[in-house]
N, C-alpha and C positions, 0 to 999 in steps of 0.2 A: 770348458765345460759350461755350458750357460747351466742359469739356476734352474730355468724349465726343464732344463733336462732329467730330474730330478724329481719322480712326481713324491707327491704328499703319502705317507702311509695312510691308506684304507682302514677305516673303523668301523665293520659293520653293526648295522642293527643296533647303532648307537641309541635310540631311542625308546628300547627294549631292554635298558639294564637294569631297570629297575624293575619288572616281571619277569625275564629268565630266571634267576635265581628260585623260582617261586614252584614246586614241584605242584599238580596239579592231585585231587581225589583222596585215596588213601595214604598213596606217599606222603603224605605231608605230614603225616603223623610220624612214620618213620624216620623222615630226617630231622623233624624238630626234636624228635628225641636224644637223637644222634647227637645234635647241637646244643639239647640240655646238659646230658649227661659231659660232653665236652667242654662247657660255660663250667659246670659245678666241680669240675676235677680239675680245671686248670688251675695251676699255682704261681705264686709270684715270680715272674722269670728274673732270675740274675743276671741281669744283661748290665754292661755297659758302656755306653755309646761311646765311640773316638774315631779320629782319623782311618784306623785300619783296624784290622784282625792282630792275634799275633803274629809275630815274622814268620815262626813257623809255618803258622796255616797261610799265610802270606804266600810264603816259598811254593809249600805245597799245591798251592792251587793253580800254580802256571803252569804244571803239565798236568796232562790226561791219561786215564790210566792205562791208554791203552800204545803213550810214548814208554810205559815199564822198560821195553826190550832195548828202548835207546842208552839207558844207563850204563850198561854193559857195554855197548860199540862205543861211547867217549870213552870208557876207560880203557880199553883196547885199543884203539887209535893214538891215545897219549901214550901207551906203555910203551907199545911198538917204535914210537920214535924217543921216548926218553931212555930208552935201553942204554942206545948206542953214545946216547950223551951223559951220561949218569954214573955209567960201568957199575952196576951192581945196587947203588945207590938207591934210598928213596925220596920222595921230594922234601917231607918234611923234615929230612937230616940234612939237606942240604943249608950253606950259609943262604944269606940274604942276596949276596953278592952272586952267586951262581946261580942263585932263582933268577934274576936279573938278567943275565945272560942268557937263561933258555929262554925268557919271553922273547928278549930280543931277536930270537931266533926263528920263535914262533910267527913274530911282527913281520919278520922279511918274508916265510914262506906265504903268509898270508896273501903277497901280491905276486906269488907265479900266475899264470896264465891256464892251466891245467883246472878246470872246476871240479874232478874229485877231488885233485891233491889240496884246495882250497877246503873242498867240505871236511877234509880231513882232518887237516889243523883245524880249523873252528871248532871240530868236535872236542882236539885235546884241550883249545883255550877254554872250552865251555866243561869240561871235564876239572879243570882247576878251580873255575867260576863255582863250582859244586861243591867246593870240598876237598878234593881226592879222596874220595869218603872209602876207595878201597887199602886206606892208609890207616884208617880210624876205627876204632874200638866202638864209641858212642857216639849219639846226635848231637851233643854239644862238642865233640871235637869237628866234627862235620862243619857246624857252624862258626866254630873256631877257625879254620882254614879257609872254609869260604871268604870269611871277612878277609882275613890276611893276604890272600888272593886274590880278591877282587882290587883291594889299593894297592896292591901291586900292577895289579893289569892297566888300570887306570894311571900309575905313576910314569907308565913303560909307552902310552897313547895308543892302547889298543880299543876305547871307544870308538877315536876320530878313524881308524884304518875300517872299524866295523861300518860305522855309517858309510864310506864312501863304498863298502859291497853293500850293504842296505839298498844304498841309492841306484846301485849299479844291476840289482835284484828285480826293486820297484820295476824298473823303466826296460826290466826283459821282455821284450814285444812276444818272443818265440814262447815263452813261457808262459804268456796268458794269452794266446793264439791256440796254444794248445790245451788251455783248463778250458776255454771257450766252449771248443770243441767235444771233448770227453763227457759221455752222459755220465757218468761218477765218477766226483771227484775223492780223494782219501789223504792220507796222510803222508805218502810219500809224493804227492805232490808239491809240499811245501816245507821240504826237508831245510833245505837250507834258509829258509826266511826263517822258520821256527828255531835251526839253532843260532842266529847271528841274534833274532828276537831276546832269546832267552836270554844268551851271556847279557844282552844289553838289561833287560830287566832287573837281572841278578845284580846287575854293578849299581843301577840306580837303586832299587830295595834298599841295598846291601849298605853304602854310601850316603844314601838320605835319614837313615836309621843312626839316632846316637849314641853310646853307651857311656856309662861311667870310666872305661880304661883306654877310650880312647888316645892315640898317642898324639902328640900335638900339632906332628906333619899328617896324621889323620883329618885332624878338623880344619889344617889350611888346607886339604884338597878336598874338603867335602863344602867350602866355600869357595872353593874355585870352579868345581864342577856345575855347582848348583849357578852360579853367574854363568858358566857357560851355556848350559840347557835353556836359560832363560834369556839370553842375546841371542841376536839375530847374527852369529857367527856362520848359520850351517848354510850357504847359500844365501845369505841375505836375509833369513829367516828362522826365529827361534823352534829346536828339534821339535815340537810340537805339532807346528804346522807340517811337518812331513809326516807323521803320525797321521793327522787329518787327512791330508790327501788320499792315502794307504787308506781310508776309511771310503770314503768317497769313491775311488776308484772299486772296491770292493761292491760298493751298493750299486754303483750302474753298472754291475755284470762285467765290466771290461778285465779284473780280474778275481774270478770265483775260487782261486785257490788260496789269495791272502789266509793267515790263521788268525781270525779277528778276534779271539780270546786275546791271544800274545799281545797283539797290539793294541787292544781296547786296555788291559791291564798297564801297559806300557805308560800307553797315555795318560792313564788316569793317576799312574804314579810320578810322571814327571812333572804336570802340571800340580800337583802335591807337593812337591820337592821343590818346584822353581815358584811357587805361586805361595804356598802356606798353608797349612792345616787349619783346624777351625779355633786351636787355640790359638797361633798365632793370628786369628784373624779379628779375634776378641783385643789383642794387642794392640794391632794395626789400628783398631776403630777406636780405642779409649785414645790412641797419639793423634790418631786426624781429628779427636775432638775437641786435642787440647792447643793443636795448632789453629784451627778456627775460634779459639775463646771458648768453646761451648761448655757447659755446665757438666761435671763427670757422671758418666753412669748410673741409673739411680740400683743397680746390683749388677753381678755377675752372672749371664744368663746359663753359661755351663756350669756353675755350681748350685743352682736353683732348681734346674730341671734334676741334676745327679742326686740333688737332696728330695726329691720328689716321690712319694708312695701311690704304688698305682690303686685304683678304685675297684672295686669287687666288679664284675662284668657283669651287663643288661641280663634279667633271666629272658628266658627264651618262652618263646610260643606255647610248649606244650603247658606250660608252669602256670604262663597268664588263661589259656582256655581251661585248664582244671580249675583254677579261680571262676573264673565267669559263669560255667556251669554250676558253683555252687552258690553262686550268685542269683544263678536264675533260680537254684532248687529255695532258695529261704527269700527270695522275692516279697511274695506275700507278706513277710513278716518285716522286712523293710521298707514297704510302704506304710507303715504306721507311723514309723520315725520320721522325723524332723529334717528338712534337708540342712544339711551345717554350708557355712563358708567355706571357700578355699582357702583362708589363712588356719582356720580349725585344723583341714588337712593336710595343711603341711606341720602343724605343729606334732599329730601323729605319726607323718611319716618321717620325722627327722630323728626319731628313736636311731634310724637306721635309715641314713638316704641313699646305700647303693643295695641294701638286701634285695628287693624286686625291682623290676625295672617297669617300663611302660605298661598302662592295661592292655595295651594289645600288642604283637609281634612289632618288630622296627619297621615291617612292611606297611603295617593297617593303615596309612593317610586314607583321608578320606576320597583323595581321589586317586589313589593306586589302590583300593583293595576292587578285586575281582572274583576271589574264590571264597564262595560263602562255606564258613568253617562253621559246623553244627556246632551250638552254642555259644557262639557269639553271642555280645549286646546286643539288645535291639536298638537302632541309632537313633529312637528319643530319650531312650536311658543312658547316651552318651554325654547329651548334653547337660545333665544336671550331676552335679556330685553327690554321692551316696554315702552316706553315713555306714561307716566299717560295720558288722557285725559287735553288739554290746554283748556283755561287754568285753573287750579287746584282752586277752592273758598278756603280761608285761614278756614281751618279746625276748629280754635278757634281763637277767638280775641286775642291781642297780649297779654293784659292781664290775661289769662287764660293758656298761655302755660307753658309746663311741667316744672318744675323745678328740674333738673338735681341735683344729688348729687354732690356736691363737692369734695368729693374724694370718691376713693370705700372703701367697707366696711371693708375689709381684707389686712392687708399685704402681699405684694409677699412673695413668700417662693422660694427657692433655692434648693438642695441636692448638697454634696461636690462630686457623680457622674456625676451629671447634667453639674458641672465646669468642670472636668474632661472630659466627655466628647464632650464640647464645644472648652478646649483645644488641643484637638487628632485632631479632624478635622478640626482647623485654623493651627497646626503643618504640618498637611499634607499636606492643601490647597499652606503655604506659603513657610515651608523649607525644605519638602519630609519626614521627620522623627518625632517620636513619644517621650516621655518620659516620659512613662508610668504613673503614678499615680504623678506626678509631677505637682500642680498647683499655683510653685512661681516663677518658673522659664519661662521669658515670650522673652527669648531672639532672636532676628531675626524677630519678632513679628510685625506687626504695628502699630500705637498709635491709632488710633480705638478699637484693639482688646485688647488691655492693658486698655482702658477706659470700655471696656465689663466686661471684668476681674473685676476689680476693685467695678462695679456695683453688678456683680453676687452674689461676696465674702462680700458688704454689706448686701443681704439678706440671705446671706446662713443661713439653720435653718438645726441643727441636732437634730435628736429626740432620744428618750431613747431608743429606738426598734435597733437603728443602734449603738449605745453604747454598749446594752445587744449583739446584734451582732456578735461584734468587740471582748467584751470579750470571747463569747461562743469559738469563732475559734482561741483564746490566750489559754484559758483552753484548748481545744483539740489538741492544736499542743505541748503544753509544762505542760501535766499534773503532771511531778516532781518536774518541777522548780517552777510552782504556787502553787501546794500543793493545799489542801483541799479549795473550795468555801465555805465561810459564808454566809448558805441562812438564809435571816431573817424569821422567824415562823409568818408571818402574817396569818391573817384569809384568805386570797384569797391561798395564799401556804398550808395551811391545806385542804384546800378544793380541793383543784386540786390534792393533793395528795390520797386525797380519791376516786375521781371521777376517775382517771386516769384508774386502771383496766377495768371498764364497761364503759370509755366514751362513743364508740361509741352506746351501747344500751341508754344509756340516751338519746343523742341524736335523736335518730332516733323517740324513743318514744314521743319526744316532738313535734318531726316534724308529727307525724303518727297524734296524736291530732290537730296540729294543721290543717293540711289537712281537719279530721274529721269535724272541727270547722267551716269551711272558707264557706262563704255563698255561692262560687262558685261551691261546692262540691256537688257531685251527691250522694243519699242512692245509697249502695250497698251492699249486701247481708255478703259479707265478710268483712265491714269497720268496726269499733270497735264502739259499742256502746257508746257517752260519753253522754246520756240522762239520765243514772239510778238513778241520782239522782234529777230528777227534773217531773218525769211522776209520777202520782199519780197512786195510786192501783187500783180505780177504774176510765178507762175513761170518759171523758165529755159525755153527753149526750144531754146537751143545746148548742147551737149555742154560747151562751155569755159564757159560760165553755171553749168551744173550742176555743173562739177569745183569752181570757186569756191566755189558756194553749201556743196557736200558739204564742203570746207574751212573753211569760216566755221562751220557747224555744230558740226564737232569739233573748233574753237576755243572755239568758246561755252558750248560741255558743260565743255570743260579749264579756261577761266577760272569756270565756276558752282562745278565742284569745289575748286577752288584755293582762291576766296574762303570758303566752307562751312569747310573743314578745316583753315584758318588761325585763323578767328573761332571755331571750335568749343573750336581749343585754347588759343588765349588764353582765353579764359571759364573754361574750367577750370585752368590755373594760375592767373590772377587769383584766382579765387574761392578756390582752394588757402589761397595768401596771404592773404587776407584773414580769411577764418576756416575750419576745416577741413569743417565741417557745410554749409556755401554748395557747397562741391566735392561733396561728395557726394551730394548732392540732383540737381545738376543730371549727375551720373554715374550715380544710380541711372535714374532719367527716361532716360536718353540707352540702359544696358542693358534698359531694359524697351520701349522702342521700337524694340526690336533693333538697337542699333548694333553691336554683334561680331558677328554672321553678316552683316550690309551689306559691314561692312569687309572681311572675310574674300572674301565675293562680290566685292569691289571685287579683290582681288588676284589673283583664279581667273582670271590672265590672262596671256599674253605679257606679263610684266611689263617685259622690254628693249625691245618692240615700242611699250608707250607710252611708254614714258622717252624714245624713240629717235625719238617722232611729228615727223612734221615740218606741219601744221596751222596754217603760218602766212603769209602770202605778204607781203616784208619791200617792197616797192615800194609795196603798199598801209596799210601802217602808218601811224598819225602820228608827228611831224610830217612824215616822210619826204613821204608822199605830198601835204603841201600846199606842200611847199617846189621840189618837181623834176618836173620833165617828166615825166609819167605814160610808160612805154614799154610797148611792145603788148605785151598775156600773151598767152601759146600755152600749150598744152596740156603742153608740155616743162618750161616754165618753174614752171609750176604743181604740175607731180610733182616737180622739183627741189627744192621748198620754198629752206631757207636752208641756210647752210652749219653750223650749229652742231654739236655733238656728241651732246647732247643737248637736251631741252626743256625750260626751265630750271623753267617752271610744273609741270609732269608729276610733275618730282622732288624739285621741293618740296611737290607735294600729298602724293604717298607719304610723306614722310618725316612731314610729318603726320600724317596718320592711322596713321604705325605709334606714332605717340608720342599720338595719342589711345588706342590701344587698351593699351599700354602702363599708361597711368592708370587707366584702367577696372579692370583685370584685377591691378596690385599691389598686395598683402599679400590678394589676396580670392581664397579656397580655391574657393569655387561659383563664381566666373567663372574662373580657372585650368582648372577644369574643363568649362567650355563650351568654351573653344578645344579640350580635348582630344575632347571629342564632334564638333564640327564638324569634324573631323580636320583642324587648322589646319597642322602639321606640316609634310607637303609643300608645302603654297602656302608658305608661308613660308620653306621651305629654297630653293623656284624664286626666291625674291626676294631671295637672295646672288648668282643671277649678275651685279647691277647693284654696280660696282665702285664703291663711294664709300664711306664710310668709316663715315659719320655712318648711314645709312638702313640698312646691315649692322649695327652697332651697336643699333638697336632691334629689328631679325629677331632677333637673337642674345637678349638681352632675352627675349623673348617665346620663343624656345626655350627658356631656361634654365629658366624659370617649369613650365614644363609637362613637363621632362624626366624628371623621377620618376615619370612614370604615362604615361610611353610604352611601358616592358617592359623589359627586359634587352636583348631580340635588336634594338632600334632602338638602343639607346645605345652596345653592339656594332660595330654596321655603320653607324655617324656618327660613329665617333671624331674625323675631322677638323673634326666640326662642333664637335665638344664640347672639343676644342682652342683652337678661336677662341671659346667663348664664356669659357673661361679666361684667355684673352690679351687679351681685350677688355672683358670685363661685370666691375663692380665683385664684389668680394667679399666674403658676409656668413662670417663666420668658423667659427660653425656651421653653415651653412646645408648640411645635406646633399644640392644637390639634384643632385649626379652619380650618385647610388644608389638611393636612394628607399628608405631603411631606417627612415624613421621614422614619416612619417605617409600615405605610400603607401597602406593599405589603409582609409586612416579615411574612412568614406562621407559622402557630402556632400552636404547638405540646404539646396538652391537658398533656398527658401522660406523657410525658419528665420533664415538669415542676414540675407536681404536685409530681414525682418518687423524683425530686434531691430535691424538698421542705420535702416529706417524711424522706427522708435520713437523712436531718437537724437535725429532729425532734425526731426520734429515737437516734441520737448521743448526743442528750441534755440528753432526758430520759435517755438513757444508763449510761452517767455520773455521774449524777446529783441522779438518784433513783434506781440505779440496786445496791442491796444489793454486787455484785459479780464484782463490779465494778474494773477496774484496775487488772485485777487479771495477764494480763501478765506484769504487774510493781512490783507485788510481790517480795522485797528480799528472797532470797532462805536462811535457815542460812546452814553454812557451818561447825559448830562447835561440833564433835562427843558427847562432855560432853554435851552440852543443849541441841538436838536433842533427846538424853538418857534420859535428865533428865525432858522431858516433860509430863506430866499429860496427859496421857491416859484415856478416857473414857469408860470402859467396861463395858457389860452389867451384871448384878446383879449375873447371874448365871454361870458368865464364871470360877469361881473358879471350881466349879464341874467338868466341862469339859476340862479342864487345859490340863490335859495332854493328852487326846486322842487329844487336838488339835495341842499339842510339837509334838506327832509321826507323825500326817497328814501334817503338816505344816513344822516341820523344819528336823527332825531325816529321815523320807522315801524320801525328797529333796536332790540328789543328788548333792554337792557344786563342783561346778569347779572352783578351786582355782589358776589354771593356767593362766585362761581366765583374771586375775585381770593383769599378771605379759603384757601379750601380749598388740603392742599398737592400738588404736583402729581403 
């Protein structure tokens, strides 16, 4: 399938992202009152970010609630076969050797040609992987036996057998064509695939997770399995490539029955297992800097973020409007008072930097404002700073004053090019000429400039990416002198090599699925159906069944968003560490496929409602549902949901999407301007209502990079947000982010910047992966004997037609020998 066969996800009404969320007329006060109440009541969220949720939660998300009946089916098929083998004994009573013998018998039975028999055997294996729950009394027992059985299944070679069956199901053209013709696809169309993918997911997830009581043979099995999944052992490519192929096949409408949620979960966990999680990434980064003789990292970013505390959310519009109305009533008294400077106001505000936010709603940028809200301050009054009403009562008793941190959380950083730019400006100013990239010569510059350069050099930070770019430039300039580059065969390198030919298709397919699963997306006839593995054969007929299915569908979409966001973030981070240009090509495909407006569209909703959504039914979650008696479900119990303060997977997804947006826009002027053009500031500011430090950090980072382009009025009316950026985001010493005095007027040419980057990427890929590389530099053999002595591969039938060829190609062609004697 060609790259152009897959269309880029269509994001509708991109330019109204800043306006759509603003209701008109009287409704504005109702909605803002609700937002005000939710923001005032929102507590600090005790959320710890990590690679994944608890093991129990990750296992339960594999199954839809509509698959509940299949647990008993798996058990029945197992017991039907096991009775004839065990003669009255239970699985947990067998010795390990007897268990091995039975698994070997199941493995042999998987190879039968009868499809129905194969499915029964696969269900029996799935029951073993699920922990023989009928023989267990508690959830802990289920997890214990699941772990024991899965390592046994892997030892007996079940995974390889399942992989062959999965490949057969993917290539099953009959099933694909019948699914394409069906008007409505349900669970029944993907039964075999769901069973196989469930076993594989349980094996990958269980073996991946380390525990303290792991046996030595299990530790060895984990290392071997990790190596297998990451190496091109399966049809000459890593296992993840097979799953990526399933994703693209589904999104091109050639296989609408594929259970996408299970495929995406398995793909995410395979990447997480083979490449490593966030803590392993940090360790790899430290080792990579040591190899390149770079100074160690100034701090451990994971620990710094975990130690951060959330700031209070910005005040809502209704509070600000009430303040403005009070100000308007007291304007006569205010006019008699002198105007004060900005720093006086800041001193006044520093008593509590986050108690209130902007003097207007997050939307009220001068260029955005189009709803005339009664009581708004006149435009003329906005341009001056008005002293607060005298005398202001103390906001808090002295004992309750805000304790400011003694130091900023991050060490400041400076890039080499920042020092060069600073010196170039200084030399032009004081001595009238520049010295190029020389950062050592300070002759003729005044003493304060010497001190500034010394401070900048103390905080200079050289990233691995900068070293890689410099090395790539050297290899491009001197291919013969520097010779072949030694490329380490890391799992990330092998995955990139496999993904490269169809990379754009994989990226577009993932974004299509993300768009279909986003809560802000509207159902359309041409959009892909991601509910094939959640809808039952018979649609619900009672209100209770409809409520249960509605919760299941919403949960299903949330899990898909979680898997895709985590998968994309892992790919970006690992490729960036492996080589910066691998990261850049994935980033560019994401940008060209409308990833930036898609993420902004995702956040253009009531984000507090999304994070506190209760789309789960605890009593139906695995393994609870297979161990305990099922209580009677009522509409009230379904509405109540769980008692958790927030939904872990939704908060995890939001943070991942913000991190992806940061990765795409960092140091990219044209992409930062896309954030400005799509009016992302009000959308992002609403996300600050979530009182979770890590999420706030990444929102503030995105606001920081575009602050200088939002105008003086926006900065003036958003001083609390500016304070939060100063307190929480890393400082670049000579980055004029808060004032925009340096490049705010610079024109941005999106196409030129992206084309220059694409040219560098293509040169890198051509040099490193092109089989016919360096064709211009291949040495020519001028020795007659060696040229004639070279062995030429001829077709098998050549000697039959040799004489004919000789007559046609040699004897019948006139040879002009005198031409050799003439000067060329």
